[in-house]
C-alpha positions as CSV (number, residue, x, y, z in Angstrom):
1,M,40.7,-68.9,-19.1
2,G,38.2,-70.7,-16.8
3,R,34.5,-70.9,-17.4
4,I,31.9,-69.9,-14.9
5,V,29.4,-72.6,-14.4
6,G,26.9,-70.8,-12.2
7,A,26.7,-67.7,-10.0
8,V,24.1,-65.7,-8.1
9,A,24.6,-62.4,-6.2
10,V,22.0,-60.8,-4.0
11,G,22.6,-57.8,-1.7
12,L,26.2,-56.6,-1.9
13,A,27.8,-56.7,-5.4
14,V,30.4,-59.4,-5.6
15,A,33.3,-59.4,-8.0
16,L,34.0,-62.9,-9.3
17,S,37.6,-63.5,-10.2
18,V,38.7,-66.2,-12.5
19,T,41.9,-68.1,-11.8
20,G,44.4,-67.7,-14.5
21,A,43.7,-64.0,-15.1
22,A,46.4,-61.5,-14.1
23,W,45.5,-58.6,-11.8
24,A,47.2,-56.3,-9.3
25,E,46.7,-57.1,-5.7
26,P,44.2,-54.6,-4.2
27,V,45.4,-52.4,-1.3
28,S,43.5,-50.5,1.4
29,G,43.3,-46.8,1.1
30,V,41.1,-43.7,1.9
31,H,40.6,-40.5,0.0
32,Q,38.9,-37.7,1.9
33,A,36.5,-35.1,0.5
34,S,37.8,-31.7,-0.5
35,A,37.5,-29.1,2.1
36,P,34.3,-27.1,2.0
37,V,34.5,-23.8,0.1
38,Y,32.6,-20.6,0.5
39,Q,30.7,-19.6,-2.6
40,V,28.5,-16.8,-4.0
41,T,26.0,-17.2,-6.8
42,F,25.5,-14.0,-8.7
43,A,22.3,-13.7,-10.7
44,A,21.3,-10.9,-13.2
45,R,17.8,-10.1,-14.4
46,S,16.4,-7.8,-17.1
47,C,13.1,-6.1,-16.7
48,D,10.8,-4.0,-18.9
49,D,10.0,-1.3,-16.3
50,Y,11.2,-0.1,-12.9
51,G,7.8,-1.0,-11.5
52,D,8.5,-4.6,-12.2
53,I,11.4,-4.6,-9.6
54,M,10.8,-5.1,-5.9
55,A,12.5,-2.4,-3.9
56,N,15.1,-3.0,-1.2
57,R,14.1,-2.7,2.4
58,A,15.1,1.0,2.8
59,R,13.4,3.4,0.5
60,N,15.7,6.4,0.4
61,N,17.8,8.5,-1.9
62,H,20.8,6.2,-1.8
63,Q,18.8,4.3,-4.4
64,E,20.5,4.7,-7.7
65,S,17.8,3.8,-10.2
66,L,16.6,6.5,-12.6
67,R,13.0,6.0,-11.5
68,D,11.5,4.6,-8.3
69,L,11.0,0.9,-8.0
70,G,7.9,-1.2,-7.5
71,K,6.5,-3.0,-4.5
72,D,8.0,-2.8,-1.0
73,S,10.5,-5.4,0.0
74,V,9.1,-8.6,1.6
75,Y,12.4,-9.4,3.2
76,R,12.7,-9.3,7.0
77,S,15.7,-7.7,8.6
78,G,18.6,-10.3,8.5
79,Q,16.8,-12.6,6.0
80,P,19.2,-13.8,3.3
81,V,18.4,-13.2,-0.4
82,E,16.8,-16.4,-1.9
83,P,16.0,-17.3,-5.5
84,D,12.4,-18.4,-4.7
85,I,11.6,-15.0,-3.1
86,E,13.2,-13.2,-6.0
87,Q,11.2,-15.1,-8.6
88,A,7.9,-14.7,-6.7
89,N,8.3,-10.9,-6.4
90,N,10.0,-10.0,-9.6
91,G,8.2,-12.5,-11.9
92,A,8.1,-10.1,-14.9
93,C,11.9,-10.0,-15.1
94,R,14.0,-12.4,-17.2
95,P,17.4,-14.0,-16.7
96,L,20.3,-11.9,-18.1
97,T,23.3,-13.7,-19.5
98,G,26.7,-12.2,-20.2
99,W,26.8,-10.1,-17.0
100,R,29.7,-9.8,-14.6
101,F,30.2,-8.8,-11.0
102,T,33.2,-7.6,-9.0
103,L,34.2,-8.3,-5.4
104,G,36.0,-5.6,-3.4
105,S,37.0,-4.3,0.1
106,G,34.9,-1.2,0.5
107,F,33.0,1.6,-1.2
108,N,34.5,3.9,-3.8
109,G,33.2,6.9,-5.9
110,Y,30.6,7.1,-8.6
111,V,31.0,6.0,-12.2
112,D,28.1,6.7,-14.6
113,G,26.1,7.6,-11.5
114,L,26.6,4.2,-9.8
115,T,28.7,3.4,-6.7
116,T,31.7,1.2,-7.3
117,V,33.9,-1.0,-5.0
118,S,37.3,-0.1,-3.7
119,G,40.1,-2.6,-3.8
120,P,38.5,-4.6,-6.6
121,D,39.3,-8.2,-7.3
122,E,39.1,-9.7,-10.8
123,P,35.6,-9.7,-12.2
124,T,33.6,-12.9,-12.1
125,P,33.0,-15.0,-15.2
126,E,29.9,-14.0,-17.2
127,T,26.4,-15.2,-16.1
128,V,25.3,-18.1,-18.2
129,A,22.0,-19.8,-19.2
130,G,22.0,-22.1,-16.2
131,V,24.1,-23.1,-13.2
132,P,23.4,-25.8,-10.6
133,L,21.1,-24.4,-7.8
134,L,23.0,-24.7,-4.6
135,D,21.7,-24.9,-1.0
136,R,23.1,-22.9,1.9
137,D,26.0,-25.3,2.3
138,G,26.9,-25.1,-1.4
139,R,25.5,-28.5,-2.3
140,P,23.5,-29.1,-5.5
141,T,19.8,-29.3,-4.9
142,G,19.1,-30.9,-8.3
143,G,17.7,-27.7,-9.7
144,S,19.2,-25.0,-11.8
145,L,19.3,-21.2,-11.7
146,A,19.2,-19.2,-15.0
147,G,21.2,-16.1,-15.8
148,A,23.8,-16.8,-13.0
149,V,27.4,-17.6,-12.2
150,T,28.8,-19.2,-9.0
151,A,32.2,-18.1,-7.8
152,P,34.2,-19.6,-4.9
153,L,35.9,-17.2,-2.5
154,T,39.6,-17.0,-2.0
155,Q,41.0,-17.2,1.5
156,A,41.6,-13.4,1.4
157,Q,38.0,-12.8,0.4
158,L,36.7,-15.0,3.1
159,D,38.8,-13.2,5.7
160,R,37.3,-9.9,4.5
161,A,33.8,-11.4,4.7
162,I,34.3,-12.4,8.3
163,R,35.5,-8.9,9.2
164,G,32.6,-7.3,7.4
165,R,34.8,-5.8,4.7
166,L,33.8,-7.9,1.7
167,T,31.8,-5.8,-0.8
168,M,30.5,-6.6,-4.3
169,Q,29.2,-4.5,-7.2
170,A,27.4,-5.3,-10.4
171,G,29.5,-4.7,-13.4
172,T,33.1,-3.5,-13.0
173,P,34.5,-0.4,-11.3
174,T,35.3,1.3,-14.6
175,E,32.1,0.1,-16.4
176,P,29.2,-0.6,-13.9
177,L,26.9,-1.1,-16.9
178,L,29.6,-2.9,-18.9
179,G,29.6,-0.2,-21.5
180,G,26.1,-1.1,-22.6
181,R,27.5,-4.1,-24.5
182,V,25.1,-6.6,-22.9
183,P,21.6,-6.6,-24.3
184,G,19.1,-6.3,-21.5
185,G,21.4,-4.5,-19.1
186,S,21.0,-0.9,-20.2
187,A,20.0,0.8,-17.0
188,F,20.4,0.0,-13.3
189,G,17.5,-1.2,-11.3
190,T,18.7,-2.5,-7.9
191,L,21.1,-4.8,-6.2
192,R,20.9,-7.0,-3.1
193,C,23.2,-9.6,-1.7
194,S,23.1,-12.1,1.2
195,V,21.6,-10.2,4.1
196,D,22.4,-6.7,2.7
197,N,19.2,-5.7,0.9
198,V,18.9,-2.3,2.5
199,N,20.0,0.6,0.2
200,A,19.4,0.1,-3.5
201,D,22.8,1.3,-4.6
202,N,25.3,-0.6,-6.7
203,V,27.5,-1.9,-3.9
204,E,26.5,-4.3,-1.2
205,Y,28.2,-6.2,1.6
206,V,28.7,-10.0,1.3
207,G,28.2,-11.9,4.5
208,F,27.7,-15.5,5.5
209,P,25.2,-15.9,8.4
210,T,25.3,-18.8,10.8
211,G,24.8,-22.1,8.9
212,Y,25.6,-20.6,5.4
213,R,28.6,-21.3,3.2
214,H,26.8,-20.2,0.1
215,V,24.7,-17.0,-0.5
216,F,23.0,-15.3,-3.4
217,C,23.3,-11.8,-5.0
218,F,20.7,-10.5,-7.4
219,A,21.1,-7.5,-9.8
220,Y,18.2,-6.0,-11.8
221,Y,18.3,-3.9,-14.9
222,I,16.0,-2.2,-17.4
223,D,16.4,-3.8,-20.8
224,T,16.3,-0.6,-22.8
225,R,18.5,2.5,-22.5
226,V,17.0,5.1,-20.2
227,P,18.1,8.7,-21.1
228,E,18.7,10.8,-18.0
229,G,18.9,14.4,-16.8
230,M,19.5,16.2,-13.6
231,I,17.2,18.1,-11.3
232,V,18.7,20.5,-8.8
233,V,16.7,22.0,-5.9
234,R,18.2,25.1,-4.3
235,K,17.2,27.0,-1.2
236,Q,18.2,30.7,-0.7
237,L,17.3,33.3,1.8
238,T,16.7,37.0,1.0
239,A,18.6,38.2,4.0
240,G,20.2,37.3,7.3
241,H,22.7,34.7,8.5
242,N,20.3,32.2,9.9
243,T,20.7,28.5,9.9
244,E,17.4,26.8,9.0
245,T,16.1,23.5,7.8
246,F,13.4,23.4,5.1
247,G,11.3,20.4,4.2
248,F,10.3,19.3,0.7
249,N,8.5,16.4,-0.8
250,G,7.8,15.0,-4.3
251,N,8.4,11.9,-6.4
252,V,11.8,13.3,-7.3
253,S,12.8,11.8,-3.9
254,Y,12.6,8.0,-3.3
255,A,12.3,8.3,0.5
256,R,9.0,7.3,2.0
257,G,6.5,10.0,1.4
258,G,8.9,11.7,-1.0
259,R,10.5,13.6,1.9
260,F,13.9,15.4,1.7
261,E,15.3,18.4,3.5
262,L,17.7,21.3,2.8
263,E,19.6,23.0,5.5
264,V,20.7,26.6,5.0
265,K,23.8,27.3,7.2
266,K,24.6,30.8,8.3
267,G,22.5,32.2,5.4
268,Q,24.5,30.3,2.7
269,P,22.4,28.6,-0.1
270,A,21.9,24.9,0.1
271,E,21.1,22.5,-2.7
272,T,20.6,18.8,-3.6
273,R,20.8,17.0,-6.9
274,F,18.8,14.2,-8.3
275,T,19.8,12.2,-11.4
276,R,16.5,11.0,-12.9
277,A,15.1,9.5,-16.0
278,A,14.1,11.7,-18.9
279,T,10.3,11.9,-19.2
280,R,8.9,9.6,-21.9
281,P,5.4,9.7,-23.3
282,G,3.2,8.2,-20.6
283,D,5.7,8.7,-17.8
284,P,4.6,10.7,-14.7
285,L,6.1,14.2,-14.5
286,W,8.8,14.9,-11.8
287,K,7.3,16.9,-9.0
288,I,8.6,19.0,-6.1
289,S,6.9,21.0,-3.4
290,E,8.1,22.9,-0.3
291,D,6.4,22.5,3.1
292,N,4.4,25.5,4.0
293,R,5.9,27.5,6.8
294,A,4.2,30.5,8.4
295,D,7.5,32.0,9.6
296,W,9.5,31.8,6.4
297,A,7.4,33.1,3.5
298,L,8.2,31.9,0.0
299,Q,9.1,35.0,-1.9
300,S,9.8,33.4,-5.3
301,L,10.3,30.1,-7.1
302,T,12.2,30.2,-10.4
303,C,13.5,27.3,-12.6
304,S,15.9,27.2,-15.4
305,A,16.0,24.5,-18.1
306,P,18.8,25.3,-20.6
307,G,18.2,21.9,-22.3
308,G,14.6,22.5,-23.1
309,S,12.8,20.7,-20.3
310,Q,9.2,21.8,-19.8
311,V,8.7,23.2,-16.3
312,T,5.5,24.4,-14.7
313,V,5.5,26.4,-11.5
314,T,2.3,26.7,-9.4
315,G,2.9,28.5,-6.1
316,G,5.5,26.4,-4.3
317,Q,5.0,23.4,-6.5
318,V,7.0,22.4,-9.6
319,S,6.2,19.9,-12.4
320,I,9.0,18.9,-14.7
321,R,9.0,17.1,-18.1
322,L,12.7,16.3,-18.1
323,V,14.7,16.2,-21.3
324,A,17.7,13.9,-21.7
325,G,20.9,15.7,-20.9
326,D,19.2,18.7,-19.4
327,T,19.9,20.1,-15.9
328,V,16.8,21.8,-14.4
329,T,17.6,24.1,-11.5
330,C,14.7,25.3,-9.3
331,T,15.5,27.9,-6.7
332,Y,13.2,28.5,-3.7
333,L,13.8,32.0,-2.2
334,N,12.4,32.6,1.2
335,K,12.1,35.8,3.2
336,P,12.9,35.8,7.0
337,P,10.0,36.2,9.3
338,T,8.9,39.7,10.4
339,V,9.6,39.8,14.1
340,T,7.7,41.9,16.6
341,G,9.2,41.6,20.0
342,L,11.4,38.6,20.8
343,V,10.7,35.3,19.0
344,L,12.4,32.2,20.4
345,R,12.8,29.3,18.0
346,K,14.0,25.8,19.0
347,T,15.7,23.2,16.9
348,T,16.9,19.8,18.2
349,S,19.3,17.3,16.6
350,T,19.1,13.5,16.7
351,T,15.8,13.3,18.5
352,T,13.0,15.5,19.8
353,G,12.0,16.8,23.2
354,T,10.1,19.4,25.3
355,F,12.2,22.4,26.7
356,H,11.2,24.9,29.3
357,L,12.7,28.4,28.8
358,N,13.0,31.2,31.3
359,L,13.9,34.7,30.3
360,T,14.9,37.1,33.1
361,G,16.3,40.7,33.0
362,Q,15.6,44.3,33.6
363,G,13.1,43.4,36.2
364,V,11.0,41.2,33.9
365,T,10.5,37.4,33.8
366,R,8.9,35.4,31.1
367,D,8.4,31.6,30.9
368,L,7.5,29.4,28.0
369,T,7.6,25.8,26.7
370,L,8.7,24.6,23.2
371,T,8.3,21.1,21.9
372,T,10.1,19.9,18.7
373,A,8.3,17.6,16.4
374,R,11.1,16.4,14.2
375,P,14.9,16.7,14.4
376,G,16.2,19.6,12.4
377,L,12.8,21.3,12.1
378,A,12.4,24.5,14.1
379,V,9.4,25.3,16.3
380,S,8.7,29.0,17.2
381,S,7.3,30.8,20.2
382,E,4.7,33.5,20.1
383,P,6.3,36.9,20.1
384,L,7.4,38.1,23.6
385,T,6.5,41.8,23.6
386,G,7.0,44.7,26.0
387,L,10.5,43.6,27.0
388,P,12.8,46.4,28.1
389,A,16.1,47.0,26.3
390,G,19.3,45.7,27.9
391,T,20.8,42.4,29.0
392,H,18.5,39.4,29.6
393,T,19.4,35.8,30.8
394,L,17.8,32.9,29.0
395,T,17.9,29.7,30.9
396,E,16.5,26.4,29.7
397,T,15.5,23.2,31.4
398,V,16.2,20.2,29.2
399,P,13.8,17.2,28.9
400,D,13.6,14.9,31.8
401,Q,14.2,11.6,29.9
402,P,16.1,9.1,32.1
403,G,18.2,6.8,30.1
404,L,18.2,8.9,27.0
405,G,21.5,10.6,27.6
406,P,22.4,14.3,28.0
407,W,21.1,17.3,26.1
408,R,23.5,20.2,25.4
409,L,22.7,23.8,24.6
410,E,24.7,23.9,21.4
411,S,24.2,27.5,20.3
412,V,22.0,30.5,20.4
413,E,21.9,33.0,17.5
414,C,20.0,36.2,17.5
415,D,19.4,37.8,14.1
416,G,22.1,35.5,12.7
417,A,24.8,36.5,15.3
418,S,26.0,34.1,18.0
419,V,25.5,35.1,21.6
420,P,27.4,33.9,24.7
421,V,26.4,30.5,26.0
422,S,27.4,28.9,29.3
423,G,26.0,25.5,30.2
424,N,22.2,25.8,29.8
425,T,22.3,29.6,30.0
426,A,22.6,32.3,27.3
427,T,23.0,36.0,27.6
428,L,20.8,38.1,25.3
429,T,21.1,41.9,24.6
430,L,17.8,43.3,23.4
431,P,17.7,46.6,21.5
432,A,15.4,49.4,22.3
433,N,12.7,48.3,19.9
434,G,12.9,44.7,21.2
435,N,12.4,43.1,17.8
436,V,14.8,40.1,17.8
437,D,14.7,36.6,16.3
438,C,16.7,34.1,18.4
439,H,17.3,30.6,17.4
440,V,18.1,28.1,20.3
441,R,19.7,24.8,19.2
442,N,20.1,21.8,21.3
443,R,22.1,18.6,20.5
444,F,21.2,15.3,22.0
445,T,24.3,13.3,22.7
446,P,23.8,9.6,22.3
447,V,25.4,7.8,25.2
448,G,24.2,4.3,24.6
449,S,27.0,1.7,24.4
450,L,27.1,-1.9,23.3
451,T,29.7,-4.5,24.1
452,V,29.8,-7.7,22.0
453,N,31.6,-10.8,23.3
454,L,32.5,-14.1,21.5
455,V,32.8,-17.4,23.2
456,T,33.7,-20.6,21.3
457,H,33.7,-24.3,22.4
458,G,35.4,-27.1,20.7
459,G,37.8,-24.8,18.8
460,T,38.9,-21.2,18.3
461,G,38.2,-18.8,15.5
462,T,37.3,-15.3,14.4
463,A,33.7,-14.0,14.0
464,G,32.5,-10.8,12.6
465,F,29.5,-8.7,13.8
466,A,27.8,-6.1,11.7
467,I,25.6,-3.7,13.8
468,T,22.9,-1.7,11.9
469,P,20.7,0.9,13.6
470,R,17.0,0.7,12.9
471,N,14.1,3.0,13.8
472,R,12.0,1.1,16.4
473,S,8.7,2.5,15.1
474,D,8.8,2.0,11.4
475,G,11.9,-0.2,10.9
476,R,13.8,2.3,8.8
477,V,17.6,2.0,8.7
478,V,18.7,5.3,10.2
479,D,22.5,5.2,10.0
480,S,25.5,3.4,8.6
481,R,26.4,0.0,9.9
482,R,29.4,-0.6,12.2
483,T,31.5,-3.7,12.3
484,V,33.5,-5.4,15.0
485,T,35.4,-8.7,15.2
486,A,36.6,-11.1,17.9
487,T,39.1,-13.9,17.8
488,T,39.1,-16.5,20.5
489,T,42.3,-18.2,21.7
490,A,41.0,-20.6,24.3
491,D,37.9,-22.8,24.8
492,G,35.2,-21.1,26.7
493,A,37.1,-17.8,27.3
494,P,35.1,-14.7,26.3
495,V,36.8,-12.2,24.0
496,R,35.5,-8.7,23.5
497,A,34.9,-7.7,19.8
498,T,36.8,-4.6,18.6
499,G,36.6,-2.4,15.6
500,D,34.2,0.5,15.0
501,L,33.1,2.5,18.1
502,L,29.9,1.3,19.8
503,D,29.8,3.9,22.6
504,D,27.7,6.7,21.0
505,L,24.6,4.8,20.1
506,N,21.2,6.4,20.1
507,V,19.2,4.6,22.8
508,T,15.9,5.3,21.0
509,D,16.9,3.0,18.1
510,A,17.0,-0.7,17.8
511,Y,20.2,-2.4,16.6
512,D,20.4,-5.5,14.4
513,I,23.5,-7.6,14.9
514,D,24.4,-9.8,11.9
515,V,27.0,-12.4,12.7
516,T,29.4,-14.1,10.4
517,P,30.8,-17.0,12.5
518,P,34.2,-18.6,12.2
519,P,34.5,-20.5,8.9
520,S,33.0,-24.0,8.9
521,I,35.8,-25.8,7.1
522,E,37.5,-28.1,9.6
523,G,34.1,-28.6,11.3
524,R,30.7,-27.0,11.5
525,W,30.1,-24.0,13.8
526,I,26.7,-23.7,15.3
527,R,25.3,-21.0,17.6
528,D,24.8,-22.3,21.1
529,G,23.1,-19.2,22.4
530,V,22.9,-15.4,22.7
531,T,22.6,-13.7,26.1
532,C,22.4,-10.0,26.9
533,S,22.6,-7.9,30.0
534,P,20.1,-6.7,30.9
535,P,18.1,-9.7,29.5
536,V,15.2,-7.5,28.3
537,A,17.6,-5.8,25.9
538,L,17.5,-8.8,23.7
539,D,14.5,-8.0,21.6
540,E,14.6,-10.7,18.9
541,V,16.8,-13.7,17.9
542,T,16.5,-15.4,14.5
543,D,18.7,-17.9,12.7
544,T,20.8,-15.2,11.2
545,L,20.7,-12.2,13.6
546,A,20.0,-10.8,17.0
547,S,18.2,-7.5,17.7
548,V,18.7,-5.4,20.8
549,V,17.0,-2.3,22.2
550,F,17.8,0.0,25.2
551,P,15.1,-0.4,27.8
552,Q,15.0,2.8,29.9
553,P,17.0,3.8,31.8
554,T,19.6,1.4,30.4
555,L,22.6,3.1,28.8
556,H,24.8,0.0,28.3
557,I,24.1,-3.4,26.8
558,E,26.5,-6.3,26.8
559,C,25.7,-9.3,24.6
560,T,27.6,-12.6,24.4
561,F,27.4,-14.9,21.4
562,V,28.4,-18.5,22.0
563,Y,29.4,-20.8,19.2
564,R,30.3,-24.5,19.2
565,L,32.4,-26.4,16.7
566,I,30.9,-29.7,15.7
567,P,33.8,-31.9,14.5
568,P,33.5,-33.9,11.3
569,G,31.5,-37.1,11.4
570,T,33.5,-40.3,10.7
571,L,32.9,-43.7,9.2
572,Q,35.2,-46.7,9.9
573,I,34.8,-50.2,8.4
574,I,36.2,-53.2,10.2
575,K,36.3,-56.6,8.5
576,T,36.8,-60.1,9.9
577,T,36.2,-63.7,8.7
578,D,35.1,-67.0,10.4
579,G,35.9,-70.5,9.6
580,D,38.8,-72.3,7.9
581,P,41.2,-69.6,6.5
582,T,42.1,-71.9,3.6
583,L,38.6,-71.4,2.2
584,Q,39.5,-67.8,1.5
585,T,42.0,-68.0,-1.3
586,G,41.7,-64.3,-2.4
587,P,41.4,-60.9,-0.8
588,A,38.1,-59.8,0.6
589,V,37.5,-56.2,-0.7
590,I,35.1,-53.6,0.7
591,T,34.6,-50.4,-1.4
592,V,33.1,-47.2,0.1
593,T,31.9,-44.3,-2.0
594,C,30.3,-41.1,-0.5
595,A,28.1,-38.4,-1.9
596,N,30.6,-35.7,-0.8
597,G,33.4,-37.3,-3.0
598,A,35.1,-39.2,-0.2
599,G,35.7,-42.9,-0.3
600,G,38.0,-45.8,0.4
601,Q,38.8,-49.4,0.0
602,L,39.4,-52.0,2.7
603,V,41.3,-55.2,1.9
604,L,41.4,-58.3,4.1
605,P,44.2,-60.5,2.6
606,A,43.6,-64.1,1.6
607,G,43.8,-66.6,4.4
608,Q,43.5,-64.1,7.2
609,N,40.8,-63.8,9.8
610,G,41.5,-60.1,10.5
611,P,40.4,-57.8,11.8
612,A,41.3,-55.3,9.0
613,Q,40.0,-51.8,8.8
614,L,40.3,-48.6,6.7
615,P,43.7,-46.9,7.2
616,E,41.8,-43.9,8.6
617,P,38.1,-43.1,9.1
618,I,36.3,-41.3,6.3
619,R,35.5,-37.8,7.5
620,A,32.5,-35.5,6.6
621,V,32.0,-31.9,7.7
622,D,28.4,-32.0,6.5
623,P,26.0,-34.9,6.5
624,T,26.6,-37.2,3.7
625,T,25.4,-40.7,2.6
626,C,27.9,-43.4,1.6
627,T,27.5,-46.7,-0.2
628,V,29.3,-49.8,1.2
629,T,29.9,-52.6,-1.3
630,E,31.8,-55.9,-1.0
631,T,33.3,-56.0,-4.4
632,D,35.3,-59.3,-3.8
633,T,34.5,-62.0,-1.3
634,G,37.8,-63.8,-1.6
635,A,36.0,-67.2,-1.4
636,K,37.6,-70.2,-2.9
637,P,35.6,-71.7,-5.8
638,G,33.0,-74.1,-4.5
639,V,32.9,-72.4,-1.1
640,G,29.8,-70.8,0.4
641,H,30.0,-67.2,1.7
642,T,27.8,-65.4,4.2
643,L,28.2,-61.7,5.1
644,T,26.8,-60.3,8.3
645,A,27.0,-56.8,9.9
646,D,26.2,-55.2,13.2
647,L,24.3,-52.3,11.5
648,A,21.1,-52.8,9.7
649,D,21.6,-50.0,7.1
650,Y,25.3,-50.7,6.5
651,R,24.8,-50.6,2.8
652,T,24.0,-46.8,2.8
653,P,25.2,-45.3,6.1
654,T,25.0,-41.6,6.7
655,I,27.9,-39.8,8.2
656,R,26.7,-37.1,10.5
657,P,28.8,-34.2,12.0
658,G,30.0,-35.0,15.5
659,A,29.1,-38.8,15.2
660,A,31.6,-41.7,14.8
661,T,30.0,-44.5,12.9
662,V,31.7,-47.9,12.9
663,I,30.5,-50.8,10.8
664,R,31.7,-54.4,11.6
665,L,31.4,-56.8,8.7
666,R,32.1,-60.6,9.1
667,N,32.5,-63.2,6.3
668,T,31.8,-66.8,7.0
669,Y,33.0,-69.4,4.6
670,A,31.9,-73.1,4.4
671,Q,32.7,-75.9,2.0
672,I,29.6,-76.9,0.1
673,A,29.3,-80.1,-1.9
674,V,27.9,-79.1,-5.3
675,T,27.0,-81.5,-8.2
676,G,25.8,-78.8,-10.5
677,P,24.9,-75.1,-10.7
678,H,22.8,-74.3,-7.6
679,T,21.7,-71.3,-5.6
680,L,21.2,-71.9,-1.9
681,A,19.9,-69.3,0.5
682,M,21.5,-69.1,3.9
683,T,20.4,-66.9,6.9
684,A,23.0,-65.5,9.2
685,T,22.5,-66.1,12.8
686,G,23.9,-64.7,16.0
687,A,22.8,-62.2,18.6
688,G,22.6,-58.7,17.2
689,S,23.5,-59.8,13.7
690,V,21.5,-59.0,10.6
691,A,21.4,-61.3,7.6
692,L,22.8,-59.1,4.9
693,G,23.5,-61.4,2.1
694,V,22.9,-64.8,0.6
695,L,25.0,-67.8,0.0
696,L,26.8,-67.4,-3.2
697,V,27.9,-70.7,-4.7
698,C,30.2,-70.5,-7.7
699,V,31.3,-73.6,-9.4
700,A,33.9,-73.1,-12.0
701,R,36.2,-75.2,-14.0
702,R,39.6,-73.9,-13.7
703,R,42.9,-74.5,-15.1
704,H,45.8,-75.1,-12.7
705,R,48.4,-72.5,-12.7
706,A,51.8,-73.7,-13.8
707,A,54.2,-74.0,-10.9
């Protein structure tokens, strides 16, 4: 074995080889990074009280907690769930380990009062004390997230996500609360996932907005078991076959203002049920009250509580101290209005309007106007008296609202019996005493339609669009979302998205369009633009969604989403040498390692000037930084070596999507007379070259190999 007399290495690391040692000849090669994967991080939290939990965006009775939640949501429409926002707004809650989640393909029935997924996959592993905190691309940020578990999606799950059909639930379909086996997860609080943080039920959609390959889902629980009971509110009429809607309010309802309604159809009783927490010491009582109506008088209010709940009735109001396991049923009994003459009452569906009514018959004409204040709530006329018996024709003029679609006279009922209707005209037969109660119902037919197109450049793929209607005045989600998908087959050719119907939209609402673009696996898809016709229909565009409205008198909107595939960035290394090739007695080796796991080795054999290069460029779908190191110069002992490059930051180049980076490295060898261990600095010269190393002089005594 030889003895190294002196060596200095500055800049690139240099591997010094000693003649006489046995080694395998290095070879050039490249290994690419693994393909990007789509991932979901599921987090669980345990809280002392429902008030510690921030609500989801829609406060309504889809919420499945046993008591109402705390502060209103701070999330905007289309804003993905983020750990920092969760921590800032649910700070009293703690990480919950041992919890599981289940992905599925839709919504199923209720188990233990909680919604479950249909088509379930295998549950996730349990949440643990800490997992790496990932960014939107799924890359570690250097932080950690407690009480969480990260799961990669299968191809089948990713396909469902693109088509808007990937759902998730907390727990499992058979045990949404995991049978109470996990301390801290005794009662459901809320669940939100990705951009679906609307209804606070136990199933949410999982989507991946533009620029995301990784999203978060958060589930919240109460850490002690919460006993529950049921409250049933019934509405009955003393007589008649009327169809009426009655309004109620109270903290038993989670809707804003505690509102809920019961519709009696054809005189048949109506009811709704609320599963709510049993009342503990210090808890507020459950309360219900009916809206006062002058036309339908409350005749009685009775409540039964076979399980021992304490119920207090005051007029039309009820206060309930609910006992666990009890079912409290409160029945509101209303008496039909006493009619003198002819009373016309108007109810509208979907929206409201002003209607002009004309009654003509037996030589008498009466005109009146009725304006509805809320869909489903009747408005009554003053009694029309002095009308002669016989046949009368009732004709109405519907609201003049250009661009809102057609109104239809749906039905007319007098004293609970249907009367003939033709177009906007009904035929009434009045008795001799003229005392008749007629209910005129109009249905607004939504005629707004939306067309969604997909255009891709640089590649083809499938994108999914989830369309959610939202009230323009207060932002409430007013209906179920609809999903459509489009698959392009040619560059730049628009394709119309298909799926759920989009031709019966209420033009008074706004519509949020959440897009899951084609998967960014072979490249990175970016949104190039969104255009709508008419242009004023495009109300808002964010990183994750577009919102559209119907400007009057527009009845149709067409929007085109344009996406462009950015190909992977590449890195190629080219190696050459200058000078007498006999001065390079060993291979020159360049090693490349990248943060995304890719790397390679470039070998320029001994005695060759090159050029030599990596067998193939190193590719990166996402930006990544690499380290380039000359691990062996190949220089003959006693020979000086200088390394120059045409790129100043060649040691740590960054591969950027869509960019091809090429680094040219050149070794120059020169025989140096050395009488002892020395270190000599040498500066590389030449236009455009950067001095990237120093002269390395190695003097070694060596044994000659045997022939």
